[in-house]
Residue frames as a rotation matrix with the C-alpha (Angstrom) as fourth column:
MET 1
0.991 0.032 0.134 70.23
0.130 0.099 -0.987 89.67
-0.044 0.995 0.094 87.10
LYS 2
0.455 -0.889 0.045 73.75
-0.819 -0.438 -0.372 91.18
0.350 0.133 -0.927 87.72
LYS 3
0.034 -0.461 0.887 74.70
-0.734 0.591 0.336 88.07
-0.679 -0.662 -0.318 89.75
ILE 4
0.704 0.258 0.661 73.68
0.256 0.776 -0.576 85.80
-0.662 0.575 0.480 86.88
PHE 5
0.950 -0.312 -0.014 75.81
-0.166 -0.468 -0.868 88.01
0.264 0.827 -0.496 84.48
LYS 6
0.260 -0.888 0.380 78.86
-0.965 -0.227 0.130 87.86
-0.029 -0.400 -0.916 86.67
THR 7
0.085 -0.178 0.980 78.65
-0.272 0.942 0.195 84.02
-0.958 -0.284 0.032 86.89
LEU 8
0.893 0.258 0.368 78.26
0.255 0.383 -0.888 83.78
-0.370 0.887 0.277 83.13
VAL 9
0.757 -0.650 -0.066 81.23
-0.589 -0.635 -0.499 86.01
0.283 0.417 -0.864 82.53
PHE 10
0.036 -0.773 0.633 83.43
-0.881 0.274 0.385 83.94
-0.471 -0.572 -0.672 84.77
GLY 11
0.360 0.255 0.897 82.07
-0.015 0.963 -0.268 80.80
-0.933 0.083 0.351 83.27
MET 12
1.000 -0.018 0.008 82.87
0.006 -0.098 -0.995 82.00
0.019 0.995 -0.098 79.67
LEU 13
0.343 -0.927 0.149 86.43
-0.928 -0.359 -0.099 82.86
0.145 -0.104 -0.984 80.82
PHE 14
-0.011 -0.281 0.960 86.74
-0.549 0.804 0.229 79.30
-0.836 -0.524 -0.164 82.31
PHE 15
0.587 0.304 0.751 85.49
0.316 0.767 -0.558 77.56
-0.745 0.565 0.354 79.16
ALA 16
0.925 -0.348 -0.151 87.53
-0.321 -0.506 -0.800 79.78
0.202 0.789 -0.580 76.89
SER 17
0.044 -0.933 0.358 90.57
-0.967 0.050 0.251 78.66
-0.252 -0.357 -0.899 78.83
LEU 18
0.046 0.012 0.999 89.67
-0.088 0.996 -0.007 75.05
-0.995 -0.087 0.047 78.43
ASN 19
0.918 0.353 0.181 89.01
0.166 0.072 -0.983 75.61
-0.360 0.933 0.007 74.69
LEU 20
0.679 -0.721 -0.141 92.24
-0.688 -0.557 -0.465 77.31
0.257 0.413 -0.874 74.15
PHE 21
-0.082 -0.748 0.658 94.11
-0.823 0.424 0.379 74.71
-0.563 -0.510 -0.651 76.14
SER 22
0.319 0.214 0.923 92.68
0.138 0.953 -0.269 71.86
-0.938 0.213 0.275 74.03
GLN 23
0.998 0.064 -0.007 93.50
0.010 -0.266 -0.964 73.69
-0.063 0.962 -0.266 70.83
SER 24
0.507 -0.860 0.068 97.09
-0.721 -0.465 -0.514 74.28
0.473 0.212 -0.855 71.81
SER 25
0.675 -0.250 0.694 97.86
-0.485 0.559 0.673 71.08
-0.556 -0.791 0.256 73.57
ALA 26
0.844 -0.291 0.452 99.38
0.529 0.591 -0.609 69.63
-0.090 0.752 0.653 70.31
LEU 27
0.599 -0.607 0.522 101.64
-0.083 -0.696 -0.714 72.68
0.797 0.384 -0.467 70.03
SER 28
0.503 -0.491 0.712 102.87
-0.863 -0.335 0.378 72.41
0.053 -0.804 -0.592 73.57
LYS 29
0.822 -0.255 0.508 103.96
0.141 0.957 0.254 68.79
-0.551 -0.137 0.823 72.95
ASN 30
0.724 -0.489 0.486 106.12
0.588 0.069 -0.806 70.06
0.360 0.869 0.338 70.16
ASN 31
0.120 -0.698 0.706 107.87
-0.084 -0.716 -0.693 72.91
0.989 0.024 -0.144 71.93
ASN 32
-0.368 -0.370 -0.853 108.04
0.700 0.493 -0.517 71.37
0.611 -0.787 0.078 75.49
SER 33
-0.446 0.271 0.853 105.87
-0.434 -0.899 0.059 74.32
0.783 -0.344 0.519 76.82
GLN 34
-0.906 0.089 -0.413 104.75
0.396 0.520 -0.757 73.82
0.147 -0.849 -0.507 80.39
LYS 35
-0.327 0.854 -0.406 101.73
0.392 -0.268 -0.880 76.14
-0.860 -0.447 -0.247 80.24
THR 36
-0.572 0.323 0.753 99.29
0.698 -0.290 0.655 77.52
0.430 0.901 -0.060 77.81
THR 37
-0.782 0.316 -0.537 97.34
0.160 -0.732 -0.663 80.85
-0.602 -0.604 0.522 78.35
THR 38
0.065 0.962 0.266 94.12
0.859 0.082 -0.506 82.15
-0.508 0.261 -0.821 77.55
ASN 39
0.146 0.101 0.984 93.11
0.665 -0.747 -0.022 85.21
0.733 0.657 -0.176 75.66
LYS 40
-0.872 -0.488 0.015 94.11
0.330 -0.612 -0.719 88.40
0.360 -0.622 0.695 77.39
ALA 41
0.108 0.985 0.133 91.33
0.209 -0.153 0.966 89.08
0.972 -0.077 -0.223 79.84
SER 42
-0.904 -0.366 -0.220 90.78
0.276 -0.106 -0.955 90.59
0.326 -0.925 0.197 83.24
LEU 43
0.243 0.965 0.099 87.88
0.483 -0.209 0.850 91.19
0.841 -0.159 -0.517 85.49
LYS 44
-0.827 -0.461 0.322 87.88
0.023 -0.600 -0.800 93.91
0.562 -0.654 0.507 88.21
TRP 45
0.230 0.868 -0.441 85.74
0.519 0.274 0.809 93.56
0.823 -0.415 -0.388 91.33
ASN 46
-0.557 -0.248 0.792 85.13
-0.484 -0.678 -0.553 95.64
0.674 -0.692 0.258 94.44
TYR 47
0.038 0.462 -0.886 84.20
0.572 0.717 0.398 94.11
0.820 -0.522 -0.236 97.74
SER 48
-0.224 -0.046 0.974 83.27
-0.753 -0.626 -0.202 95.20
0.618 -0.779 0.105 101.28
GLY 49
0.400 0.303 -0.865 83.27
0.178 0.900 0.398 93.14
0.899 -0.313 0.306 104.37
THR 50
0.780 -0.105 0.617 84.90
-0.604 -0.389 0.696 92.41
0.167 -0.915 -0.366 107.57
LEU 51
-0.119 -0.794 -0.596 88.14
-0.078 0.606 -0.791 91.11
0.990 -0.048 -0.134 109.08
SER 52
-0.724 0.171 -0.668 86.92
0.685 0.289 -0.669 89.79
0.078 -0.942 -0.327 112.44
LYS 53
0.199 0.845 -0.496 85.02
0.858 -0.395 -0.328 92.85
-0.473 -0.360 -0.804 113.64
TYR 54
-0.343 -0.453 -0.823 86.89
0.066 -0.885 0.460 95.39
-0.937 0.104 0.334 111.55
PRO 55
0.780 0.625 0.040 85.17
0.123 -0.091 -0.988 96.76
-0.614 0.776 -0.147 108.39
ILE 56
-0.458 -0.888 -0.034 87.39
0.045 -0.062 0.997 96.45
-0.888 0.455 0.069 105.30
LYS 57
0.744 0.529 -0.408 87.04
-0.401 -0.136 -0.906 97.04
-0.535 0.837 0.111 101.57
ALA 58
-0.177 -0.817 0.549 88.92
0.178 0.522 0.834 95.30
-0.968 0.245 0.053 98.84
TYR 59
0.534 0.149 -0.832 89.64
-0.783 -0.283 -0.554 95.75
-0.319 0.947 -0.034 95.07
ILE 60
-0.063 -0.533 0.844 90.63
0.031 0.844 0.536 92.57
-0.998 0.060 -0.037 93.14
ASN 61
0.193 0.046 -0.980 91.77
-0.938 -0.283 -0.198 92.33
-0.287 0.958 -0.012 89.61
TYR 62
0.446 0.025 0.895 91.31
0.042 0.998 -0.048 88.69
-0.894 0.060 0.444 88.27
GLY 63
-0.198 -0.656 -0.728 93.92
-0.749 -0.377 0.544 88.30
-0.632 0.654 -0.417 85.54
GLU 64
0.151 0.194 -0.969 94.41
-0.921 0.384 -0.067 85.99
0.359 0.903 0.237 82.64
GLY 65
0.671 0.272 0.690 93.83
-0.580 0.773 0.259 82.36
-0.463 -0.573 0.676 83.44
THR 66
-0.254 -0.760 -0.599 96.42
-0.933 0.355 -0.054 79.66
0.253 0.545 -0.799 82.80
ASN 67
0.912 0.406 0.066 96.10
-0.410 0.891 0.195 75.82
0.021 -0.205 0.978 82.53
SER 68
-0.116 -0.936 0.331 98.95
-0.759 0.299 0.578 73.57
-0.641 -0.184 -0.746 83.49
ALA 69
-0.128 -0.058 -0.990 99.80
-0.920 0.381 0.096 71.31
0.372 0.923 -0.102 80.66
GLY 70
-0.718 -0.121 -0.686 98.37
-0.071 0.992 -0.100 67.79
0.693 -0.023 -0.721 81.13
SER 71
-0.894 0.309 -0.326 96.28
0.403 0.232 -0.885 68.59
-0.198 -0.922 -0.332 84.12
GLY 72
-0.334 0.789 0.516 93.70
0.598 -0.246 0.763 71.01
0.729 0.563 -0.389 82.74
ALA 73
0.043 0.283 -0.958 93.67
0.989 -0.145 0.002 72.73
-0.139 -0.948 -0.286 86.14
LEU 74
0.305 0.102 0.947 92.74
0.497 -0.865 -0.066 76.43
0.813 0.490 -0.314 85.83
GLN 75
-0.142 -0.367 -0.919 94.63
0.921 -0.389 0.013 79.07
-0.362 -0.845 0.394 87.83
VAL 76
0.568 0.344 0.748 93.61
0.566 -0.823 -0.051 82.67
0.598 0.452 -0.662 87.75
PRO 77
-0.596 -0.745 -0.300 96.21
0.763 -0.409 -0.500 85.18
0.250 -0.527 0.812 89.06
ILE 78
0.634 0.718 0.286 94.85
0.610 -0.692 0.386 88.01
0.475 -0.071 -0.877 91.17
MET 79
-0.650 -0.731 -0.205 96.17
0.728 -0.522 -0.445 91.22
0.218 -0.439 0.871 92.47
GLY 80
0.352 0.793 0.498 94.72
0.422 -0.609 0.671 94.13
0.835 -0.026 -0.549 94.32
TYR 81
-0.821 -0.493 0.288 94.59
-0.061 -0.427 -0.902 95.81
0.568 -0.758 0.320 97.60
TYR 82
0.280 0.882 -0.380 92.45
0.713 0.074 0.698 96.01
0.643 -0.466 -0.608 100.70
PHE 83
-0.693 -0.466 0.550 92.15
-0.044 -0.734 -0.677 98.54
0.720 -0.493 0.488 103.39
TYR 84
-0.473 0.528 -0.705 90.61
0.876 0.200 -0.438 99.03
-0.090 -0.826 -0.557 106.79
GLU 85
0.310 0.680 0.665 87.78
0.686 -0.644 0.339 101.54
0.659 0.351 -0.665 106.56
SER 86
0.877 0.026 -0.480 89.10
0.406 -0.574 0.711 103.25
-0.257 -0.818 -0.515 109.75
GLN 87
0.034 -0.960 -0.279 92.66
0.328 -0.253 0.910 103.79
-0.944 -0.122 0.306 108.25
ASN 88
0.918 0.362 -0.164 91.95
-0.035 -0.337 -0.941 104.10
-0.396 0.869 -0.296 104.51
THR 89
-0.021 -0.961 -0.277 95.60
-0.885 -0.111 0.452 102.92
-0.465 0.254 -0.848 103.69
LYS 90
0.749 0.305 -0.588 95.81
-0.616 0.650 -0.446 100.49
0.246 0.696 0.674 100.78
ILE 91
-0.062 -0.686 0.724 97.60
-0.624 0.593 0.508 97.26
-0.779 -0.421 -0.465 101.53
PRO 92
0.135 0.052 -0.989 98.48
-0.973 0.195 -0.123 95.51
0.187 0.979 0.077 98.21
PHE 93
0.044 -0.067 0.997 98.29
-0.405 0.911 0.079 91.80
-0.913 -0.407 0.013 97.71
ARG 94
-0.238 -0.106 -0.966 98.86
-0.926 0.324 0.192 89.00
0.293 0.940 -0.175 95.06
GLY 95
-0.426 0.055 0.903 97.59
-0.461 0.846 -0.269 85.55
-0.778 -0.531 -0.335 94.75
SER 96
-0.872 0.150 -0.465 95.38
-0.408 0.300 0.862 83.29
0.269 0.942 -0.200 92.82
CYS 97
-0.080 0.821 0.565 92.09
-0.700 0.358 -0.618 81.49
-0.710 -0.445 0.546 92.60
ASN 98
-0.927 -0.360 0.110 91.15
-0.217 0.749 0.626 78.29
-0.307 0.556 -0.772 90.86
GLY 99
-0.636 0.676 -0.371 88.26
-0.408 0.114 0.906 76.75
0.655 0.728 0.203 88.99
ALA 100
-0.318 0.471 -0.823 86.97
0.675 0.722 0.153 75.13
0.666 -0.507 -0.547 92.16
GLY 101
0.588 0.625 0.514 86.39
0.157 -0.711 0.686 78.48
0.793 -0.323 -0.516 93.81
ILE 102
0.461 -0.526 -0.714 89.41
0.863 0.079 0.499 78.42
-0.206 -0.847 0.491 96.18
ILE 103
0.683 -0.303 0.665 91.10
0.097 -0.865 -0.493 81.87
0.724 0.401 -0.561 96.60
TYR 104
0.538 -0.622 -0.568 94.41
0.784 0.123 0.608 82.59
-0.309 -0.773 0.554 98.24
PHE 105
0.512 -0.464 0.723 96.44
0.225 -0.740 -0.634 85.88
0.829 0.487 -0.274 98.38
VAL 106
0.201 -0.581 -0.789 99.25
0.977 0.056 0.207 87.37
-0.076 -0.812 0.578 100.40
ALA 107
0.880 0.094 0.465 99.81
0.131 -0.990 -0.047 90.88
0.456 0.103 -0.884 101.52
LYS 108
-0.026 -0.952 -0.306 103.34
0.868 0.130 -0.479 91.96
0.496 -0.278 0.823 102.23
THR 109
0.893 0.297 0.338 103.47
0.091 -0.855 0.511 94.44
0.441 -0.425 -0.791 105.12
SER 110
0.141 -0.893 0.428 106.40
-0.564 -0.427 -0.706 95.99
0.813 -0.142 -0.564 107.03
ASP 111
-0.283 -0.209 0.936 105.70
-0.939 0.258 -0.226 93.86
-0.194 -0.943 -0.270 110.09
GLY 112
-0.728 -0.069 0.682 105.02
-0.085 0.996 0.010 90.46
-0.680 -0.051 -0.731 108.17
ASP 113
-0.915 0.312 -0.256 103.01
-0.180 0.252 0.951 88.71
0.361 0.916 -0.174 105.67
GLU 114
-0.332 0.891 0.308 99.27
-0.610 0.046 -0.791 88.50
-0.719 -0.451 0.529 105.83
THR 115
-0.999 0.026 -0.046 97.63
-0.017 0.667 0.745 85.52
0.050 0.745 -0.665 104.22
PHE 116
-0.142 0.989 0.028 93.97
-0.847 -0.107 -0.521 85.28
-0.513 -0.098 0.853 103.15
ASP 117
-0.994 -0.048 -0.103 92.76
-0.086 0.909 0.407 81.64
0.074 0.414 -0.907 102.38
GLY 118
-0.398 0.917 0.000 89.10
-0.531 -0.230 -0.815 81.49
-0.748 -0.325 0.579 101.36
GLN 119
-0.778 0.325 0.538 86.39
0.579 0.702 0.413 80.03
-0.244 0.633 -0.734 99.14
PHE 120
-0.842 0.539 0.020 83.71
-0.418 -0.675 0.608 81.56
0.341 0.504 0.794 97.11
VAL 121
-0.640 0.727 0.249 80.14
-0.004 0.321 -0.947 81.31
-0.768 -0.607 -0.203 98.49
GLU 122
0.276 0.936 0.216 77.58
0.151 0.180 -0.972 80.15
-0.949 0.301 -0.092 96.04
SER 123
0.913 -0.010 0.408 79.00
0.408 -0.012 -0.913 81.71
0.014 1.000 -0.007 92.74
MET 124
-0.017 -0.993 0.119 82.40
1.000 -0.015 0.020 82.63
-0.018 0.120 0.993 91.45
LEU 125
-0.668 -0.495 0.555 83.69
0.480 -0.857 -0.186 86.23
0.568 0.142 0.811 92.05
GLU 126
0.358 0.814 0.457 80.79
0.065 -0.510 0.858 87.06
0.931 -0.278 -0.235 94.32
ASP 127
0.638 0.025 0.769 80.98
-0.744 -0.235 0.625 86.58
0.196 -0.972 -0.132 98.05
PHE 128
0.221 -0.582 -0.783 83.83
0.135 0.813 -0.566 84.73
0.966 0.019 0.258 99.72
THR 129
0.814 -0.010 0.581 84.85
-0.570 -0.207 0.795 83.82
0.112 -0.978 -0.175 103.26
GLY 130
0.431 -0.699 -0.571 87.89
0.316 0.710 -0.630 82.38
0.845 0.091 0.527 104.78
THR 131
0.712 -0.362 -0.601 90.74
0.624 -0.064 0.778 82.86
-0.320 -0.930 0.181 107.31
TRP 132
0.666 -0.595 0.451 93.32
-0.281 -0.759 -0.588 85.65
0.692 0.265 -0.672 107.58
GLU 133
0.754 -0.525 -0.394 96.68
0.650 0.508 0.565 84.87
-0.097 -0.682 0.725 109.25
LYS 134
0.463 -0.709 0.531 99.58
-0.215 -0.672 -0.709 87.03
0.860 0.214 -0.464 110.38
ASN 135
-0.462 -0.787 0.408 102.37
-0.619 -0.043 -0.784 86.16
0.635 -0.615 -0.468 112.86
GLY 136
-0.924 0.069 -0.376 100.45
0.241 0.868 -0.435 83.12
0.296 -0.493 -0.818 114.14
LYS 137
-0.615 0.762 -0.202 97.25
-0.197 -0.397 -0.897 85.09
-0.763 -0.512 0.394 114.66
THR 138
-0.894 0.373 0.247 94.18
0.371 0.308 0.876 83.84
0.251 0.875 -0.414 112.73
LEU 139
-0.572 0.745 -0.343 90.90
-0.260 -0.561 -0.786 85.70
-0.778 -0.360 0.515 112.14
ASN 140
-0.165 0.634 0.756 87.88
0.840 0.492 -0.229 85.04
-0.517 0.597 -0.613 110.03
PHE 141
-0.776 -0.039 -0.630 87.05
-0.233 -0.910 0.344 87.31
-0.586 0.414 0.697 107.04
LYS 142
0.029 0.804 0.595 84.01
0.779 0.355 -0.517 87.80
-0.627 0.478 -0.615 104.88
LEU 143
-0.785 -0.242 -0.571 83.98
-0.143 -0.825 0.546 89.82
-0.603 0.510 0.613 101.61
LYS 144
0.139 0.853 0.503 80.82
0.663 0.297 -0.688 90.59
-0.736 0.428 -0.524 99.53
SER 145
-0.581 -0.258 0.772 80.66
0.809 -0.286 0.513 91.96
0.089 0.923 0.375 96.07
ARG 146
-0.458 0.447 -0.768 79.61
0.141 -0.817 -0.560 95.62
-0.878 -0.365 0.311 96.05
LYS 147
-0.220 0.488 0.845 76.89
0.963 0.246 0.108 96.15
-0.155 0.837 -0.524 93.66
């Protein structure tokens, strides 16, 4: 039931973004605006998983979605942090996800950027998998929503 609720919430945000975009497209033509924004909203999610064989946890705040004028493509900014369970030191990151379920974020660390490039599995905001890269090294990661 909780999984269905999460999917419905993300779907409502997505369709609200499309509705607001269609309502304000005439206004953006008049003021040459490049983007329109949705109502102020954010979703906060906790995840646990692995980076290769290393247990990790993550916190992600999904921000206010934006649509590029003319394309209708939804982009949702994300920010948060992750940490290795063995170290318990937060590593902050920023990135985005889109309406197709692709998620990308970058963590700036003292010894180089770490990139996470993934895709949601089955439903938005739930589990996702992908690849982590830093200084030419690539590892797989998996994150699952903590219920």
